[in-house]
N, C-alpha and C positions, 0 to 999 in steps of 0.2 A: 504494500500500500504506500502510495506517495504521501508526503506531508500535506499537500494541498487537498487531499481527500480525507484527511483525518478529522472527524468532527469532534467538537468539544462535548464531553459527557461529564455529568456529575453522578455520584452514586445514587442519587434519588431518582434518576430517570433511566438509567441503563438496566433494563429488566426490573423485576420485583426486588425490593431491598432484601439482601441476604440470600437470594436464590441464585442457583447456577444458571448459566445460559440455557436456553431452550434447546434440548438435543434434537428436536424435530424441526428446527427452524428452516432447513432446506425444503422440506415437504410443505411447511406452512407457506413459504414464499412461492413455491411451485403452484400450490392450490390457488393462491391469489392471482398469479399471472394467468393461469388457465381460465379463471373465471372472468377475466376482463379482456376485451378485444382491443381497447384503445388506451392510450396513456398520454401524459403530457411530457413532451421533450423540452428540456431547458437548455438553451444555448446562450452565448454571449458574443457581443461584438459592438464596436463603436461606443465602448464604455457603458453599454446597456445590456441587461438581461432580456431574454426573449423566450416566450413559451409558445409551443405549438402542439396541437392535438395530432397524434399519429396512430395509425394501425400498426401493430407489431406482431412478431412471431419470435420464438426463442428455441434454442437447442435444449435437448433433454438435460444436459449438465448445467444449464443456466449460465454458461460462460459467454454465450453470444446471443445477441438480440438483433433482429433484422427489421428494417423498415425501408420504404421507398418514398421518395418525394420528388416533385417536379424540379427540374434543374433551373427553371426561371423564377425562383422564389427567394425571398429573404432568408428563409430557413436554410436553403442550400448554400447560399452565399456565406452565411454565418458559420456553417459547418466546414466550409472550405477554409475560412479564416482561423477558426479555433476548434480543435477536435475534442476538447474536454466538454462533457455533457453530463446532465442528470436527467433521469426519467422519474416521473411520479406515477405510480399505479395504485389505485385505491378502490375501495368497495363502497363508497358513499351512496351510490345509486341503489345498492342492495339493502340499505339500512336507513331509509328515510325516516322511519318512525323512532329509531333509537340510535342516535349518533354515537353513543358510547361504544357501540359494536363495530363501528367503522375501523378498518385497518388499512394501512398504507405501507407501501414499499418505495423507498427512494433508491435508485440504482445510480451509481456513479461509474464513469468509465470514459473510454475513448471511442469516438465514432470515425469510421473510415469508409470511404466510398469503395465498393467492391467492383473490380473490373475483370478479375480472373474468371474465366468461363466456368471452371469446376465449382468454385466457391459461390459464384453468382447463381448457378443452378440450385445449389443447396438452399441459399437464402430465398430464391424465388419459389422453390417448391414448398418451403415452410410457410411463407407468406400466403401463397395461393391455397394451401390446405386450410389455413385459418380464415382466410378472407377470399373465397372463390369469386365473389362478386367484383373483386378488384383486379382480376387477372389481366384484363386489357391494359389497365393503367400500369400495373407492375411491369409488364413486358414492353411498354411503350418506350420509344427512343427519347422521349422528352422527360423521362423519369430516371433518377439516380437511385441505385440500390446501396444502402448503407448497412454496415455491421457495427454494432457496439460491442466492444470487448469490456464486459462487466468486471469492474475491479472490486466493488463493494456493494452490498445490499444492506439497507437499514430498514428493518421491519418495525412499525410503530403500531401499538394497540393502546386503547384507553387514553389517547392523547399524549401519553408520556412514557410509556414503557417501550424502550428502544432495544432491539436485538440486532446487533451487527452480524453480518455473515460474509465471508470471503469465499467465492467459488474456487 
């Protein structure tokens, strides 16, 4: 983990006080990712943060996350300028009546445009399997395919219980 990716924790918010880390955190994170088709991509550029809604897919080991975006967009330009990103994936729509049950994952890592045919096909296949209605867009020449190399996951429950996990 790079120092830029190291969040500030205090003992009151990193998991339950006095309890060990959740041994099932990987599966908890996987379950949340499987339940959500979209997430918020956070980029930065021109001294400003920027957030975008994206459709995503991920590898079974949770180390790589794929998405596609039009090349003629601010999002694409910002990704070209700075590859450090964060994703926010949450369950707020599933718990509108009880916000205390909402969970979220922040993923930090590096985003790279994929050009190699073999890896591009892997990303395209994963995206189309999850988002078949987007196949034409994903395969279009006006879209760029990106891979996020996930460095850290931060799972948050009950607004303050944070469980970090490194794939």
